[in-house]
FIKOLZA-1660 file (N, C-alpha, C; in steps of 0.1 Angstrom, whole numbers, plus 5000, padded with zeros to 4 digits):
% residues 61
   i   px   py   pz ch aa at
   1 4836 5003 5073  A  M  N
   1 4832 5008 5060  A  M CA
   1 4828 4996 5051  A  M  C
   2 4817 4997 5045  A  D  N
   2 4812 4986 5036  A  D CA
   2 4818 4986 5023  A  D  C
   3 4816 4976 5014  A  E  N
   3 4822 4975 5001  A  E CA
   3 4818 4987 4992  A  E  C
   4 4806 4992 4993  A  A  N
   4 4802 5003 4985  A  A CA
   4 4810 5016 4989  A  A  C
   5 4812 5018 5002  A  G  N
   5 4820 5029 5006  A  G CA
   5 4834 5028 5001  A  G  C
   6 4840 5016 5001  A  I  N
   6 4854 5014 4996  A  I CA
   6 4854 5017 4981  A  I  C
   7 4844 5012 4974  A  M  N
   7 4843 5014 4959  A  M CA
   7 4842 5029 4956  A  M  C
   8 4834 5036 4965  A  F  N
   8 4833 5051 4963  A  F CA
   8 4846 5058 4964  A  F  C
   9 4854 5054 4975  A  K  N
   9 4867 5060 4977  A  K CA
   9 4876 5057 4965  A  K  C
  10 4876 5045 4960  A  I  N
  10 4884 5041 4949  A  I CA
  10 4880 5050 4936  A  I  C
  11 4867 5051 4934  A  A  N
  11 4863 5059 4923  A  A CA
  11 4867 5074 4925  A  A  C
  12 4866 5079 4937  A  Y  N
  12 4871 5092 4940  A  Y CA
  12 4886 5094 4937  A  Y  C
  13 4893 5084 4941  A  L  N
  13 4908 5085 4939  A  L CA
  13 4911 5085 4924  A  L  C
  14 4904 5077 4917  A  F  N
  14 4907 5076 4902  A  F CA
  14 4903 5090 4896  A  F  C
  15 4892 5095 4901  A  N  N
  15 4887 5108 4896  A  N CA
  15 4898 5119 4898  A  N  C
  16 4904 5119 4910  A  I  N
  16 4914 5129 4914  A  I CA
  16 4926 5126 4905  A  I  C
  17 4930 5114 4903  A  Y  N
  17 4942 5110 4896  A  Y CA
  17 4941 5113 4881  A  Y  C
  18 4929 5112 4876  A  H  N
  18 4927 5113 4861  A  H CA
  18 4922 5126 4857  A  H  C
  19 4912 5131 4864  A  D  N
  19 4904 5143 4859  A  D CA
  19 4908 5156 4865  A  D  C
  20 4914 5156 4876  A  S  N
  20 4916 5169 4883  A  S CA
  20 4928 5177 4877  A  S  C
  21 4929 5189 4882  A  N  N
  21 4940 5198 4878  A  N CA
  21 4953 5192 4882  A  N  C
  22 4954 5184 4892  A  T  N
  22 4966 5178 4896  A  T CA
  22 4968 5164 4891  A  T  C
  23 4961 5161 4880  A  A  N
  23 4962 5147 4875  A  A CA
  23 4976 5144 4870  A  A  C
  24 4980 5132 4873  A  G  N
  24 4994 5128 4869  A  G CA
  24 5003 5130 4881  A  G  C
  25 4999 5136 4892  A  H  N
  25 5008 5137 4903  A  H CA
  25 5004 5126 4913  A  H  C
  26 5012 5116 4913  A  Q  N
  26 5010 5105 4922  A  Q CA
  26 5010 5108 4936  A  Q  C
  27 5017 5119 4940  A  E  N
  27 5018 5123 4954  A  E CA
  27 5004 5125 4960  A  E  C
  28 4995 5130 4952  A  T  N
  28 4981 5132 4956  A  T CA
  28 4975 5119 4961  A  T  C
  29 4977 5109 4953  A  I  N
  29 4971 5096 4957  A  I CA
  29 4978 5090 4969  A  I  C
  30 4991 5091 4970  A  F  N
  30 4999 5086 4981  A  F CA
  30 4995 5094 4994  A  F  C
  31 4994 5107 4993  A  D  N
  31 4990 5115 5005  A  D CA
  31 4977 5111 5010  A  D  C
  32 4967 5109 5000  A  Y  N
  32 4954 5105 5004  A  Y CA
  32 4954 5091 5011  A  Y  C
  33 4961 5082 5006  A  C  N
  33 4962 5068 5011  A  C CA
  33 4969 5068 5025  A  C  C
  34 4978 5077 5027  A  K  N
  34 4985 5078 5040  A  K CA
  34 4976 5082 5051  A  K  C
  35 4966 5090 5047  A  T  N
  35 4957 5095 5058  A  T CA
  35 4944 5088 5058  A  T  C
  36 4942 5078 5049  A  C  N
  36 4929 5071 5049  A  C CA
  36 4930 5059 5059  A  C  C
  37 4921 5059 5069  A  D  N
  37 4920 5048 5079  A  D CA
  37 4918 5035 5072  A  D  C
  38 4909 5034 5063  A  T  N
  38 4906 5021 5056  A  T CA
  38 4919 5016 5048  A  T  C
  39 4925 5025 5041  A  C  N
  39 4937 5021 5033  A  C CA
  39 4948 5016 5043  A  C  C
  40 4950 5022 5054  A  Q  N
  40 4960 5018 5064  A  Q CA
  40 4957 5004 5070  A  Q  C
  41 4944 5002 5072  A  K  N
  41 4940 4989 5078  A  K CA
  41 4941 4977 5068  A  K  C
  42 4938 4980 5055  A  L  N
  42 4937 4970 5045  A  L CA
  42 4950 4968 5036  A  L  C
  43 4960 4977 5038  A  K  N
  43 4971 4976 5029  A  K CA
  43 4979 4963 5032  A  K  C
  44 4985 4958 5021  A  P  N
  44 4993 4946 5023  A  P CA
  44 5006 4948 5030  A  P  C
  45 5011 4938 5037  A  N  N
  45 5024 4940 5043  A  N CA
  45 5034 4936 5033  A  N  C
  46 5042 4945 5028  A  N  N
  46 5052 4943 5018  A  N CA
  46 5066 4942 5023  A  N  C
  47 5067 4942 5036  A  T  N
  47 5081 4941 5042  A  T CA
  47 5086 4926 5041  A  T  C
  48 5098 4925 5037  A  A  N
  48 5104 4912 5035  A  A CA
  48 5106 4905 5049  A  A  C
  49 5103 4893 5049  A  R  N
  49 5104 4885 5061  A  R CA
  49 5119 4881 5062  A  R  C
  50 5124 4882 5073  A  K  N
  50 5138 4878 5075  A  K CA
  50 5139 4865 5083  A  K  C
  51 5145 4856 5077  A  N  N
  51 5147 4843 5083  A  N CA
  51 5157 4844 5095  A  N  C
  52 5155 4836 5105  A  P  N
  52 5165 4837 5116  A  P CA
  52 5178 4831 5112  A  P  C
  53 5189 4836 5117  A  M  N
  53 5202 4831 5114  A  M CA
  53 5204 4817 5120  A  M  C
  54 5209 4808 5113  A  V  N
  54 5212 4795 5118  A  V CA
  54 5226 4791 5116  A  V  C
  55 5232 4783 5124  A  T  N
  55 5245 4778 5122  A  T CA
  55 5246 4767 5111  A  T  C
  56 5255 4769 5102  A  I  N
  56 5257 4759 5091  A  I CA
  56 5270 4752 5094  A  I  C
  57 5270 4739 5096  A  K  N
  57 5282 4731 5098  A  K CA
  57 5289 4729 5085  A  K  C
  58 5302 4731 5085  A  V  N
  58 5310 4730 5074  A  V CA
  58 5320 4718 5076  A  V  C
  59 5321 4709 5067  A  D  N
  59 5330 4698 5069  A  D CA
  59 5344 4703 5065  A  D  C
  60 5354 4703 5074  A  N  N
  60 5367 4708 5071  A  N CA
  60 5377 4696 5068  A  N  C
  61 5372 4686 5061  A  S  N
  61 5382 4675 5058  A  S CA
  61 5390 4677 5046  A  S  C
% end
């Protein structure tokens, strides 16, 4: 999908979110994004990175 197609989808989402009978219901936006192939491919990875566990030496003097 080209940039114009993505911008059209964004405009469509804002139209649904702002102007439709269901305006104000974020679930509509979330449901749409969950089923949108482009949204799924381009969404950021927000999962926290876990550092590997390492041994810490403690001086017992």
